[in-house]
N, C-alpha and C positions, 0 to 999 in steps of 0.2 A: 480395398484391403481384404486379404485372405481371411476366411473364417476357418479357424482351426478347432472349433468345438468338436469334441469326440475323438480328436487325434491324440495319440500317445507319443510323446517326444522324449527321447533319452539324450541328454547332453553329458559327454564325458569331460573330465577335468573342469567341471562346472564352476569351480572356484578360482580358475586361472585363465590366462590368455584371453580368448574371446568368449569363454563360457558364461560369465555373468551377463553380458548384454544379450547374448543369444537366448539364454533361458528366460530372461525378462521379456524379451520381444515375443517369444512364443506364448508366454503367459498372457500378455496383453491381447494376443490374438485368440485367446480362449482354449489353448491346448492344455492337456494334462502333461506337465513337465516333470520328468524324473531326472535327478541330478546324481551323477557319480563323481566322487572326489578321489577315487582310487587311482593309483598310477598305472594299473593294468600291466605290470611288468612280467607277468607270467600267465600261462594258460588257466591256472586255477582261479585267478582273480577275474578273468574274463568269463569263465564258466559260472562263477558266483554271481556276476553281474547279469548274465542272461537269465539265470534262475530267479533272481530278484525282480528284474524288469518285466519278464514275461514277453508278451507280444507288444512290439512297438511299430508304429507307422513310420516314424522318422528317427533315424540315428544320426546325431551330430557327433562325429568323431573329432573332438577338439583335443588334440594331443599337443602338449607344450613342453618346451625345454629351452632354458636360457642358452642362447648361442655361446659356444666356447670360442673365444678369440685367440687364435694362434696361427702363425704362418705355417705353411704346409710342412716344412721340415721339423716343426715342433709339435705336430699332432701326435699324441700318445695313443697307443692301442686302447688304453683305458677310456680316454675321451671318445674315441671313435666308436667303440662298442657300446658305451653308455648312451650315446646319441641314437644309435641304431636300436638299442633296447627300449628307449623311451619314445621314439617317433615312428619307426618303421614296423617293428614286430607287433606292437599293440594294434596298429591299424589293420594289419593283415588278420590278426586274431579276431578283432571286432567284426570285420566284414565277413570272415569265414563263419563266425558264430551267429550273426543276425540275418545273413542273406538267405539261408534255407527257409526260415519262417516267412520271409517276404516273397520268395519264389513260390512257396506253397499257396499263398493268398493271391499271387500275381499282382501284388501291390506293395509299394514301399519306396522309401527314399533314404539314401545314405549320403551324407555330406561330410567330407573331410575338410577340416580347417587346416590348411597347409600354409604355404608361403610362396611368394614370388622369388624368394632367395634361390630356389632351384633353377630359375630361369635367368634372373639378373644377379649373377654371382656377386658376393660381397668379399672383397679382399680381406684375408685374415679369418674368414669364417668358412673355410672350405668344407670342413666336416658337416657343419650345419646345412650348407647349401646342397651337399650331396644327399643328405638324408631327406631333406624337403623335396628334392628332385625325385628320389626313390618313391616317396609318398605319391607324388603327382602321377608318375608313370604307373604305379600300382592301381591307383584309382581310375585312371583312363582305361586301362586294360580290363579291370574288373567291371567297369561300367559297360564296356562293349559286350562282355559275357552275359551280364544280367539283363541287358535291354530286351532280349527275346522273351523274358519272363515278366515284362512290364515293371521292372524295378529300375529306378534311376539311381545311379551312383555318380556323384560329381565332387569336385574339390573347389574350394574358395581359397585362392592363393593370393592373399592381400600383399601389398608391397611393403608397408611399414606401419607398425603399430606404435603410436606414441605412448609408450608405457615404460616408465623408468624401472619398474620391477622386472621387466622382460629383457630389455637391452641395458647392459652396463653403461654407466656414465662415460667410460672411455670410448665406447662405440658411438653413442648418440652425440657426443661432442666432437667427433672426428670429422673434419671437413670432407675427407674422401668418402666416408660412409654416407654423409648427407648428399654428396654428388651422385653416388650410386643409386640412391633411392628416389632421387628427384626426377 
């Protein structure tokens, strides 16, 4: 079991998605866990988080958004941009904000909690799948850039989270959805 004593861990969206179990596990391992519940929808909120958190050893970029279910021809600009604003832009801002301190120390880890939806597409959730895919590509590319500074950047793209507050009942009871995630 890893000893996290003395490590400072920041978990975003700590009250949603994968935040609660991740924060709990780091605490069990002895880390000092800071939790952000802000939606981080603009640069000012990310700047405030950096000022509040200070130096962190591990950033868990846990960004969540309930998938919007709609066939491609019914995707609205509003839904598309809202997903990008809640999943993709905050991730870029978080990495951009915390990476310099990690590079300066030549130490640190950033883990984005994304989704396999960007790899295993879900019919009717095109916007969501695209935004999760964008997160995964961003993390892969940022990780390559940061590696020479001894900073690790990775994503955890789980396949399915059995959480009724995350996936609407219409999705989790759909046999086609179950087939896609099985």
